C-alpha positions in Angstrom: 18.3 -232.9 46.5 15.4 -230.6 45.8 16.0 -227.8 43.3 13.7 -224.9 42.7 13.8 -223.1 39.3 10.2 -221.7 39.3 10.8 -218.3 40.8 8.6 -216.4 38.3 5.7 -218.4 39.8 6.7 -217.6 43.4 9.8 -217.1 45.4 10.8 -218.6 48.8 10.4 -216.1 51.6 13.7 -214.9 52.9 14.6 -215.8 56.6 14.8 -212.1 57.4 11.3 -211.6 56.1 9.9 -214.6 58.0 11.5 -213.2 61.2 9.9 -209.8 60.5 6.5 -211.2 59.9 6.7 -213.5 63.0 7.7 -210.6 65.3 4.9 -208.4 63.9 2.4 -211.2 64.7 3.6 -211.2 68.3 3.9 -207.5 68.8 1.5 -205.8 66.3 -1.9 -207.5 66.7 -4.2 -204.5 67.1 -6.8 -203.5 64.5 -5.5 -200.5 62.6 -9.0 -199.0 62.8 -9.1 -199.1 66.6 -8.5 -195.8 68.5 -6.6 -197.4 71.4 -2.9 -197.7 71.7 -2.8 -201.3 70.1 -4.8 -200.0 67.1 -2.6 -196.9 66.8 0.5 -199.0 66.8 -0.8 -201.3 64.1 -1.9 -198.2 62.0 1.5 -196.7 62.4 3.3 -199.8 61.2 1.0 -200.0 58.1 1.6 -196.4 57.3 5.4 -196.8 57.8 5.3 -199.7 55.3 3.3 -197.6 52.8 5.8 -194.7 53.1 8.8 -197.1 52.6 7.2 -198.7 49.5 6.2 -195.3 48.0 9.8 -194.1 48.4 11.2 -196.7 46.1 8.9 -195.5 43.3 9.2 -191.7 44.1 5.4 -191.4 44.7 3.2 -190.2 47.6 2.3 -192.8 50.2 -1.4 -192.0 49.6 -0.9 -193.3 46.1 -0.1 -196.8 47.3 -3.1 -199.1 47.9 -2.6 -202.4 49.6 -4.3 -205.4 48.0 -4.4 -209.2 48.3 -1.9 -209.3 45.3 -1.4 -208.4 41.7 -4.6 -209.9 40.3 -6.8 -207.8 42.7 -4.7 -204.7 41.9 -5.1 -205.2 38.2 -8.9 -205.7 38.5 -9.3 -202.7 40.7 -7.4 -200.5 38.2 -9.1 -201.8 35.1 -12.6 -201.5 36.5 -12.0 -198.0 37.8 -10.5 -196.9 34.5 -13.8 -197.6 32.9 -16.2 -196.7 35.8 -14.4 -193.7 37.2 -12.3 -192.3 34.4 -14.7 -193.0 31.5 -12.4 -195.1 29.4 -14.1 -196.5 26.3 -11.3 -198.4 24.7 -8.5 -200.4 26.1 -5.4 -201.1 24.0 -3.6 -204.2 25.3 -1.8 -207.3 23.9 -2.7 -211.0 23.7 0.4 -211.8 25.8 -0.9 -210.2 29.0 -1.5 -212.1 32.2 -5.0 -213.5 32.6 -5.6 -211.1 35.5 -5.8 -208.5 32.7 -7.1 -210.4 29.8 -10.0 -212.2 31.7 -10.8 -209.0 33.6 -11.1 -207.0 30.4 -13.3 -209.7 28.7 -15.7 -209.6 31.7 -15.7 -205.8 31.7 -16.8 -205.7 28.0 -19.9 -207.7 28.9 -20.7 -205.2 31.7 -19.8 -201.9 30.1 -19.6 -200.2 26.7 -15.9 -200.6 26.3 -13.9 -202.1 23.4 -10.6 -204.0 23.5 -8.0 -203.4 20.8 -4.9 -205.7 20.6 -1.6 -204.2 19.6 0.4 -206.1 17.0 3.4 -208.2 18.0 6.8 -208.7 16.5 7.9 -212.2 15.3 9.8 -212.5 18.6 6.8 -211.7 20.7 7.6 -208.1 21.6 5.2 -205.2 21.4 5.2 -203.4 18.0 5.6 -199.8 19.2 4.8 -198.4 15.8 1.5 -200.2 15.7 0.7 -199.0 19.2 1.3 -195.4 18.1 -0.9 -195.9 15.1 -3.7 -197.3 17.2 -3.5 -194.5 19.7 -3.5 -191.9 16.9 -6.5 -193.6 15.3 -8.7 -193.8 18.4 -11.4 -191.1 19.0 -12.2 -192.5 22.5 -10.8 -192.0 25.9 -8.1 -194.8 26.0 -6.3 -196.9 28.5 -3.1 -198.7 27.4 -2.6 -201.8 29.5 0.8 -203.6 28.8 2.8 -205.6 31.2 6.4 -204.6 32.1 7.9 -208.1 32.2 6.1 -211.0 30.5 5.8 -213.8 33.1 6.3 -216.6 30.6 8.9 -215.4 28.1 10.5 -212.6 30.1 10.3 -209.9 27.4 10.7 -206.3 28.7 8.4 -203.5 27.8 10.0 -200.1 27.2 8.1 -198.3 29.9 9.5 -194.9 29.1 8.6 -195.2 25.4 5.1 -196.3 26.1 4.5 -193.6 28.7 5.6 -190.9 26.3 3.3 -192.3 23.6 0.4 -192.3 26.1 1.2 -188.7 27.1 1.3 -187.6 23.5 -2.1 -189.1 22.8 -3.8 -188.2 26.2 -4.2 -191.9 27.1 -4.0 -193.5 30.5 -1.2 -196.1 31.0 -1.5 -199.1 33.2 1.4 -201.6 33.5 1.2 -204.9 35.3 4.6 -204.7 36.9 4.3 -207.8 39.0 7.3 -209.5 37.5 9.3 -206.2 37.5 8.8 -204.8 41.0 11.7 -205.8 43.2 13.9 -206.7 40.2 14.0 -203.5 38.2 14.1 -199.8 39.3 10.8 -198.0 38.4 11.0 -194.2 39.0 7.5 -192.9 38.5 8.7 -189.3 38.4 11.0 -190.0 35.4 8.6 -192.5 33.8 5.0 -191.2 34.3 2.7 -194.2 34.5 -0.8 -193.9 35.8 -1.1 -197.3 37.4 1.2 -200.2 38.3 0.8 -203.4 40.4 2.9 -205.6 42.6 2.7 -208.9 44.4 5.1 -209.5 47.4 5.6 -213.2 46.7 7.5 -212.4 43.5 10.3 -210.8 45.4 10.7 -213.2 48.4 7.9 -211.7 50.4 4.6 -213.3 51.7 1.8 -214.5 49.5 -1.6 -212.9 49.6 -0.4 -209.3 49.7 0.5 -206.7 47.0 -0.3 -203.2 46.1 -1.6 -200.9 43.4 -0.1 -197.6 42.6 -2.8 -195.2 41.5 -1.9 -191.6 40.6 -3.5 -189.3 43.1 -5.4 -187.3 40.4 -7.5 -190.4 39.6 -10.6 -191.0 41.7 -11.0 -194.7 42.7 -14.2 -196.5 43.7 -13.7 -199.6 45.9 -14.6 -203.1 44.6 -14.9 -204.4 48.2 -17.4 -202.6 50.3 -17.9 -202.5 54.1 -15.3 -200.1 55.5 -13.2 -197.1 54.8 -9.8 -198.8 54.9 -7.1 -197.9 52.4 -8.4 -194.3 52.0 -11.8 -195.6 51.2 -10.6 -197.7 48.2 -10.6 -201.2 49.8 -12.8 -202.4 52.6 -11.5 -204.9 55.1 -9.0 -205.0 58.0 -5.5 -204.7 56.6 -3.3 -207.7 56.4 -0.8 -206.1 58.7 1.8 -208.8 59.1 2.0 -209.4 55.4 2.2 -205.7 54.6 5.1 -205.3 57.0 6.7 -208.4 55.5 6.3 -207.0 52.0 8.0 -203.8 52.9 10.9 -205.7 54.4 11.2 -207.9 51.3 11.2 -204.8 49.1 13.9 -203.2 51.3 16.1 -206.2 50.9 15.5 -206.4 47.1 16.3 -202.8 46.3 19.3 -202.6 48.7 21.0 -205.5 46.9 19.5 -205.0 43.4 22.7 -204.5 41.4 24.6 -207.3 43.2 21.6 -209.8 42.8 21.1 -208.9 39.1 24.7 -209.5 38.3 24.7 -212.8 40.1 21.4 -214.1 38.7 22.3 -213.0 35.1 25.5 -215.0 35.5 23.5 -218.1 36.4 21.2 -217.5 33.4 24.1 -217.0 31.0 25.8 -220.2 32.3 22.6 -222.2 31.9 22.2 -221.0 28.3 25.8 -221.9 27.5 25.5 -225.4 29.0 22.2 -226.0 27.2 23.7 -225.2 23.8 26.5 -227.6 24.5 24.3 -230.5 25.3 21.7 -229.8 22.5 22.7 -227.2 19.8 19.2 -227.4 18.3 17.6 -226.0 21.4 15.9 -222.7 20.9 14.6 -219.9 23.2 11.1 -218.6 23.0 10.7 -214.9 22.3 13.7 -212.9 23.3 14.2 -214.7 26.6 17.9 -215.4 25.8 18.6 -211.7 25.0 20.4 -209.8 27.8 18.9 -206.4 27.1 15.5 -207.3 26.0 14.5 -209.8 28.6 14.4 -210.3 32.4 17.5 -211.7 33.9 15.3 -214.1 35.9 13.4 -215.9 33.1 14.5 -218.2 30.3 11.9 -220.1 28.2 13.5 -223.1 26.5 12.0 -224.9 23.4 13.4 -228.3 22.9 13.8 -229.8 19.3 11.0 -232.3 19.8 8.0 -233.1 22.0 9.2 -234.7 25.2 6.2 -236.3 26.9 5.8 -235.7 30.6 8.8 -233.4 30.7 7.8 -231.4 33.8 6.7 -234.6 35.6 10.1 -236.2 34.8 11.9 -233.1 36.1 9.8 -233.2 39.3 10.7 -236.9 39.9 14.3 -235.8 39.7 13.6 -233.2 42.4 13.6 -230.2 40.0 10.8 -227.7 39.9 10.1 -225.7 36.6 7.0 -224.6 34.7 5.4 -225.1 31.3 4.0 -221.6 31.3 2.2 -219.3 33.8 1.9 -220.8 37.3 -1.6 -219.4 37.5 -2.6 -222.0 34.8 -0.5 -224.9 36.2 -3.6 -226.9 37.1 -5.1 -226.5 33.6 -4.8 -228.7 30.6 -4.7 -225.7 28.3 -1.4 -224.7 26.7 0.3 -221.4 27.1 -1.7 -218.5 25.5 1.6 -216.6 25.2 3.4 -219.4 23.2 0.2 -220.0 21.3 0.4 -216.3 20.1 4.0 -216.3 19.0 4.9 -219.8 17.7 4.1 -221.5 14.4 1.9 -224.6 14.5 4.9 -226.8 14.0 6.9 -225.2 16.9 3.9 -225.4 19.2 4.1 -229.2 19.1 7.6 -229.1 20.7 8.1 -229.1 24.4 8.7 -225.7 26.0 9.8 -225.2 29.6 10.2 -222.0 31.6 13.1 -221.9 34.1 13.3 -218.9 36.4 16.1 -218.1 38.8 16.7 -216.2 42.1 19.6 -215.2 44.2 19.1 -218.4 46.2 20.0 -220.6 43.3 23.6 -221.8 42.7 25.8 -222.9 39.8 25.9 -226.4 41.3 22.1 -226.6 41.0 22.3 -225.7 37.3 24.9 -228.4 36.8 22.5 -230.9 38.3 19.7 -229.6 36.0 21.9 -229.9 32.9 22.7 -233.5 33.9 19.0 -234.3 34.2 18.1 -232.5 30.9 20.9 -234.4 29.1 19.2 -237.6 30.1 15.7 -236.5 29.1 16.5 -235.0 25.7 18.8 -237.9 24.6 
């Protein structure tokens, strides 16, 4: 029996999405830049997908730029904030995804821009008072870059609060919403954010496709040159089939959002309850066990001691989980998120991230609990 509890890393494609992608491969094979009927059909399908996606965020279709995923979208936005918008200071946190942190580090070597890190609470949340102080103290043009849902510990950012702070201090606001899109409603009319990002494989869509939302008032220069695709912001023939699949996956996600959230939260609550029964000393990193402050998909468990080869042992039992961000899974380095929030003693203990989807079942959690009971004994 194979059990998958690593949905924050990637989600299985839904059968309906696979079917949609397969049909588009057979029926929509023209180049969207071609003027003949095959090309026009492909172009129409891409623009229909753009319109559908834009509708979920209450934005204009022209503000949605298709990319190869969240990392490319983050890089495109961060570079343009500096090059096109004249940003001289970026306020961010040490808990961001490396698509943001590493991009910013590289940009400081290329441009005269500084990085300021906002303080964190003891539970690994953003200190909003410190963010406000840093915004008030800055004399530069500022971009705030803070992720909506932390991919390792699941903590939620108050998007509304941060967007208001940025408005009050004339700062731009970018949020890496890769873990939030498809799982939370983001109304960009009610919550004015300048830039967000998404990756289809986080909500049961295809890999290798995502999008950036870029407010229409912001001029954007392409990172990839060679063509005028994506309104001149990204050269290269569009990944038509994956774009269509992404739109289908987002349709499914938002049409069943409340039902799925209730179901998945129930699985998470049940898992927490069962964990506490088998090992009362177990703790949860950050606020990942808090219903209102964390994603209903992610729980980051810290066991009372170091359990060597924990992930390997789980894998041998047919259970997939993660020790941190999947983008670092091939690395020997520990989690930079846990490193920032845990004491030296707590860092020595084994932490595992389990992340759920609507495809998981209570029976699978029972199997996981049985396996964990053996491993932590």
